[in-house]
N, C-alpha and C positions, 0 to 999 in steps of 0.2 A: 394586572395579576402578575404574580411572582411564577417566573419560569426558569427552569433547570435543565441546562443542556450537559449529557455527559457521553463520554465512550466507557468500556467496559473494562474492569480488572482483569488482569490476566489468572486470577485465582482458579482453578478448576479449568482452565482452557485444554482443547485438545492436545493431546500430545502426539504431533504428528512427526517428530524426529526426522524433519526435511530440511530445516535451516539451524545450524549451532548457535545454542543459546548465546553465545559469545557475538556473534554477528547480531542477532535479534535486539539483544538489549544492551550491548556494550558499545558497539561499532556507531551507533547514530540513534537519533530521537528526534522523528518529525513532527512539524506540529499537527493539531487536529483539523486540516482545512474543511472538511465536510461540515463540522458543526459550526465554524467560523461563518462559512456560506451560508447557511440557513439562519444564522443569528442576525446577521449584516440587515436580512429584509424587514426583522420585527420592529413595529412601531417602539419607538422609544419610550413611550408612557408607561410601558411594561418594565418591572424589574428582572433584569435577566442577570443569569451567572452562567458562565461557561466552566465545566470542571473538567479538566484535562486526567482522569483517573489512570490512564494507562502510564504516564508521563512520572505521575507521582507515586507509582508504584504501590497503590491502595489496593486492600484486600477488599471483600464485599461489605464486611462489617464496617470498616473505614469510610467507604462510600455512604453507605446507609447512616453514618453519623452525621456525615455532612449536610444529608438530604434533610436530619432531623433539625438541624441547625438553621435553615434557609427556609423550610417548611414551604415548598412550592405547590402552585396550584397545577401547574402542567409541567410534567417530567419527559424531556427527548431523550431519545438512547440512541446512540448510533452502533448499530451491532454488526459483528464479523461472525461468520459460522463458528468457528473456532473459540467464542467466548459464550456461546450460547447459555450453557449452564450458570453463569454468571447473569445473564439476562432473566431467564426463570425465576431464579432466587431473589434479586432485588426487586423485581417487579412485585412480586407475590407479598414481600415484606415491606415493600414501599405502600401498596394498598391497604395492608393491615394499619398502617400508621396514620394515614391519611385517606380514609375509604372514598372520599370526593376527588381523589386526585386524577387527573387525565395523562396517561401515559402513552406516546406517539413514539413508534419505532420506525426509523429508517436505517439506510448504509446499505453495504454490500449484501449481508445474508437476506436483507428484505427485498433486495431487487431479486435474488434467486427463490427464493422462499415465501412469497407474501402471502398465500391462502394457508399456508401451515403456520405462518407467525401470527396472522389475525385469529386464529382459534386458539392461543395460549390467553387461558381464563383472565389475565390481569392486564392484558394488552387491550386497551381502547381504540387506536386508530394504527394503520400500518401506512407508510407511505413509501411507495418503490418508485425507482428513477428520479428523476431531478429536483431536488427539493427545496430549492433557491425561493422559488416562485410560490410553491403550494403549502409550504410548511408556514409563513407569514398568514396565508390566507387561512388555514385552519386553525391559527391561533387568534383571528379575529372572528371565526362562527362558533368557537369556544367561548368566546367573552360573551357573543351574543345571545347564547342560550342552545347552540346546538342542534336548531332545528334542521330536519331533513332537507327541506328545500335548499338552504344554504349549503348544505353537506354535499348535494347533487352536484355542485359548482364546481368540484375541487375533482379534476381529472384523475383517473386511476387510484383513487382513494380506497382503502378497505375499511369497513366499520361494523360495529355490530348495533343492530335495532331489534328490540321486541325478542330477543334471544338467536336472532339470525345474521348470519354473514352478509354483507353487501358490498359488492364493487363497482365502482363508477366507472363508467365507459372512458376510454383512452383519450386525449386531446388530439384531434388530427391537425392540429396547427404545426408548422415546421419551427422547430426548436432554433431559436438564435442565442448562442452563448453570450455574443455580446449583451443580449440585455439582462445578463444577471449581473448586481452588484458587485463589484470587489470585496474579497471578504476581509472583515473587519480585525486587523492585526492588534488594535488595541485590547481586545478581549482576553488577551493571555499575557502570559510572562514570556517575552520572546528571549529571554536569557537561558531558557530550560533547554532550546532546541540546537541540536548540533549534529555533525558526522566528522570523523577521525580525517577525513578527506579534506574539510575545509580549512581555510585559514582564517576566519571571522564568522561572525554571527549570521545564521542563514534562516531563510523560510522557503515555503513550498508554493508553487502556483500550477495551475491547470491551463494550459493554451488549447487543449482538445479533449474529447473523452472519446473513447471505445475505441476498438481493434478490430478490423476485417478479418484478420488471420485466425485459423482455427487449429494451432497447436494442441496435441492430444492431452498434453498435461496441465492446461491453463485452464483457470476458471473464471477468466473475465468473458461476460456474458454477453455485454453490449458489444454487436457485431456491427452497427451503424457507425460512421465516423463523423462527429460533429469538431467542429473547429472554430475559434474565434478568429477575428480579422487581426492582422499584423498592428493596426493603429490601437486596438483595442488592449493588446498583448503588453505593447509597451508604455501605454498610459499606466498600468497596473505595475509595471514595472519601476515607472516613476514614484507612484503610490508608494510601493514598498521602499525604495530610496528615502522617503519622507519620515520613515520610520525608524532610520538610521541601520537599515541593513543594506548589506553590501552583496551577499551571495544568494541568489535565486536557485533553488532545484525546480526544474520544469518536469512535474509530476505525472505526463502524459503516459498513457500504455504504448504509444506510438508517434513521438513528437516529428519525425522526418516522413512521415507517410506522402504528404503533399509536399513536392520539393519547390514549388513556386512560392508556397507559404512562407518557408523557411528562409527563403532568399530575401522575400518581401519584409519579413521580420526585422532581419539583419539589417536590411538597410535602413529601416526606419530608427532603429536604433543609433545606426550611425549618422544618418540624418540631424538626428536632436542633439548630438554630441553628447550622448547618455554614458556616464561612465560606471557600468554596472559588471559583475561577474556572475555568470551562469552557467549551469550543465543542464543535460537533457538526457529522457531515457529514449533510446533509438535502435533502430534495427540496422544490421549492417548493409542492406540495400532497402532502399535506394539510398546511395551515397556516393559521391565523387569528391575531387580535388576542389573544384570551384565552391561548393557547397561548405567543405570543410575549411576553406581558408578563409570565405566569408564569415562563418561563424567564429571563427578564433579572432578575427579582428573584430568583431562586434560583441567582444567580451566573455565568449563560451570558452571556460575551462576545462572542461570534463565532459565525456559522454560516456554514459552508462548504457551497455549494451549485452543482449540476451545472446551470448553466443550457444550454450546450452551443450553443445558436444563438437568434437572436432573428428568423429568418424562419419563418413557419408553417407553410409548406410542407417546410422542412427538418426543422421539427420533426417533423411527421407521418411523414417518410421514415425518420426513425432510430427510431421506434415508441417516443418519449419518453414519451408518456402524459401530457404538460403543454400547455397552451396558452398564447400570448404574453399574453394578459391574466392569467393565474394567475401567469404570472413578474412582470408589472408590480405586481400584487397584493401578492405578497411582500415586494418591495423598499420598496413603500410603507407596510406594515405595519413592517418593520426599520427604516425612517427615521423612523415616527412613534414607535417604542419606544425610538429611539436604539441598536439594536442593529447592531454592527458585521456586516460580510458580506465573505467571501472568494467569488468569483464564479470558476467555470470554464467557459471556453468551447471549442469545438472549431471549426476552419475548415477547408475543404478538401472539404466535401461535395459530390458530384455535384449538379448543378443550383443552386449556390450562385454567385451572380453579382459580376461585378467591382463593380457599384454597392452591394451589399450590404456587400462589403468595404472600401470606399470611406468608407461611412458608420458603420461600427462602433464604431470609437473614440467618436463623439460620441453613438450610442446607449448604449453602456454607459455613460458619463459622466451620461446622463439618469438611471439606475437608481441613482445615487447609491452605488454599491457601494464598500466601503473599500478592498479589495484585489481584483487581477484575474490570472488564470491563463490565459493563450491556450495551446493544445495544436493541433498539426496533425493530421488524421486519418489514422490509420494502420491498415492491415488486421492486426490481432492474429489470433494463433493461436484457434481453438475461437470465433470469433464470425460472427455473419449476414454480416456486410459481407465478411468475407474469403472465407467460402463461396460469395458470390455472384460474386465477382470470378473464382473458379476454375471455378464452373459456367458463366459466360458467355464465358469464354476472355480475358478482360482480362488475368488470369494464366495462363499455358500449362499448368501442373501444381501439385499440391499442393506447395508448397516448403517450408511449414513442416515437413510430415510428414517430409521428407528430412532437412531441419536436426535434427529431432527424434531421428531415428534416426543419424545420423551430423553431430555439430556442427562447425561450422568457426568459428575466431575471426572477429569482427567480420562477420557475417552480415548481410546484408541482402535484403530482397526484391528482386526485378527492377524497375525504375521501372514502375509503374502508372497514372502522371500524367507528363505532360510536364515536363521539367526547367525550362522557362521558369515553370511554375504553382508549381512545388516552390518555387522561389526569390522568387516572389510571396508564397507563403504565408509561409515563413521570416521575409522584411523585415516582413510585416505584423506578423505575432507581436513581433519585435523591436521595431520602431514603437511598437506599443500598449504594451508594457512600458516601453520609456524614457519615452515621454510621460506616461504615468500615473503613473511611480515618482519621475522626476525634477522634475515640476511643482511649481511652487513652493508651490500650495495642498496638494497630499499632503504635501510635506517640512515645512510649517509644521505642519499638522495632527499629523503623527506626531512632530515633536519638543515638541508639549504635553503627549504622554503621560509619564506617570510612570514611567521605567525605569531600570535599574541602569546604571553605568557600561559595564560588559560588553557590556550589550545595545546600548547605544549606539554601543559601537566595532564591532560585530558590523553593524549597519545602517548604519554608515558604508562599512566593508569592502565590503559586499554591493552599495551603490550604486554604488561606483568599479567594481567586477568588472561590474555590469550596463552601465553607459556603456561601457568598455572593450571588452568582449565583442561588443555588438550593434554598436556603430561599426566594429570593425576587421572584422566579418564582413560590414558593408555596403559599408565601403572594398575590401577585398580582392576581393568578387565584383566588382566595377567594372574590374577591371584585366583 
């Protein structure tokens, strides 16, 4: 069979106004790890094509043109909620082009809204959860003729039969991430992917799934924590190195949740004498000097950390489960061991004061973070913060539920804060990014790093875009 795997174009995506576009589209471009993971287990007798639509910046028609040329029998789509409009348009038009096409949807949105997703007219199957094993199983069933007895063997599968939606039972077996094959990096053009913080070609790796914490703004729904063994992780590091990739982003939601696992992974890298640079997404706690020093010795060059706020009251309100003293201790340790950091902040929480915002840049500088990333609080679907806005009447109804049933292009929630405050928050994010990244000290320190000429050109381009986009927005608003 001919199988096409795609993610979705940005055309018509939800206007969340949470992350400045220069951060989303200019600062980084990560590979489609989920698509690569499910593709790896598919029988090689099939003709498989993986298309990273997002990286190519294609629109809906561009995507459909590729589909016309390839003429797939199965179309697998990775779906995120903000691009649900594109899913509907592509699925509908694809079925008109190829009436016998089987469309399978997976990804974060499907994990959150499987029943809503299977009720889309043109979607044949939805696969929530881990698709590395189940997706190849479904491909085999489709090839054999889609008899219902075979479909029933695929746990947690949603499908349609005789006009009715059916859902298979969940698998009660314990999930072992070590059983999953390593994503096939040969399916993509590795030169397309970068971040401006890297020195060389990079890729992403998951060493765990899920996060048990319940921050009110976060839409990560998997609250169980699954993790791979240190040996299995380092085996994949070696596999990645064999593709000529020297920098790895560990894409976990909470890499350092299990302290012993982190130490064992680092010791495994050192035992093998593996020369690899990597970074990870972590919390400020649990964290200590021994962990930081060993990570540094094992090749860790940067920690991405969700600070979110430096206001103790706001930290408590968002249920972050960290204290201001733990935040300061984290950065002190990183400074001591000379570990680079990328710090994520969110502005716009209820109760946040003008005085806090005025002093935020100065307080961020005190942390000595290497990079900073400012988001604006937005009530995402399936978050406690959004549910509270609906419950207390700030939002008059469940707008996300309406959008999910009937997506419209460029959807945005009705204003839940004043337009004046929204402008202040946008200006604050732009001002901090401009002051931070265009400061002489940052530029000098960044230029001291050994980087390739291509990475230098990328950094120069992003600096120019940052200046143009933030200043244009500021000047435009004043008119």
